[in-house]
C-alpha positions in Angstrom: -44.1 -35.0 4.6 -43.5 -37.3 1.6 -41.8 -34.5 -0.3 -39.4 -33.9 2.7 -38.5 -37.5 3.0 -37.8 -37.7 -0.9 -35.6 -34.5 -0.7 -33.7 -36.0 2.3 -33.1 -39.3 0.4 -31.9 -37.5 -2.8 -29.7 -35.2 -0.7 -28.2 -38.1 1.1 -27.7 -39.9 -2.2 -25.9 -37.0 -3.8 -23.8 -36.5 -0.7 -22.7 -40.2 -0.8 -21.9 -40.1 -4.5 -19.9 -36.9 -4.1 -17.8 -38.4 -1.1 -17.2 -41.5 -3.2 -16.2 -39.5 -6.1 -14.2 -36.8 -4.5 -10.5 -36.9 -5.9 -9.0 -36.1 -2.4 -9.9 -34.9 1.0 -10.5 -31.3 1.8 -7.3 -31.1 3.8 -5.3 -32.3 0.8 -7.1 -29.8 -1.4 -6.5 -27.0 0.8 -2.8 -27.9 1.0 -2.7 -28.2 -2.8 -4.3 -24.9 -3.2 -1.8 -23.2 -0.6 1.2 -24.7 -2.6 -0.2 -23.3 -5.8 -0.9 -20.0 -4.4 2.6 -19.8 -2.9 4.1 -20.8 -6.3 2.1 -18.2 -8.2 3.1 -15.5 -5.6 6.9 -16.3 -6.1 6.4 -16.3 -9.8 4.7 -12.9 -9.7 7.3 -11.5 -7.3 10.0 -12.6 -9.6 8.3 -11.1 -12.8 7.6 -7.9 -10.8 11.4 -7.7 -9.9 12.5 -8.3 -13.4 10.1 -5.7 -14.8 11.3 -3.1 -12.2 14.9 -3.9 -13.1 13.9 -3.3 -16.8 12.2 0.0 -16.1 15.3 1.1 -14.0 17.5 0.3 -16.9 15.1 2.3 -19.3 15.1 5.2 -16.7 18.9 5.3 -16.7 19.0 5.2 -20.5 16.5 8.0 -20.8 18.6 10.1 -18.2 21.7 9.6 -20.2 20.0 10.6 -23.4 18.6 13.8 -21.9 22.1 14.6 -20.4 23.6 14.2 -23.8 20.9 16.3 -25.4 21.4 19.0 -22.7 25.1 19.1 -23.6 24.2 19.6 -27.2 22.2 22.7 -26.4 23.9 26.1 -25.8 22.8 28.5 -23.2 19.8 30.0 -25.2 18.1 26.6 -25.8 19.3 26.2 -29.4 21.1 23.4 -30.9 25.0 24.0 -31.0 25.8 22.8 -34.3 29.5 23.3 -33.9 29.7 20.9 -31.0 27.9 18.2 -33.0 29.9 18.5 -36.2 33.2 18.9 -34.3 34.0 22.2 -36.2 35.4 23.8 -33.2 38.9 23.9 -34.8 
């Protein structure tokens, strides 16, 4: 019984100290966490959109390079040297 009373006393003391030293209420903490989570979500969405734009630009560049390379090849899959050097004259 003595140990139980001692435990309850220490628990109550710890709880009181925690309440006195708590920087803000739980409601304020939850609001702060929600604001930070929303800010982080918006930042991640912006970075994802920027990355998608960069990937799309890269895709277009690769497609253009592939088209240019295909134009340089003749019908049998070999490089058409005349079209590169301009020796068609």
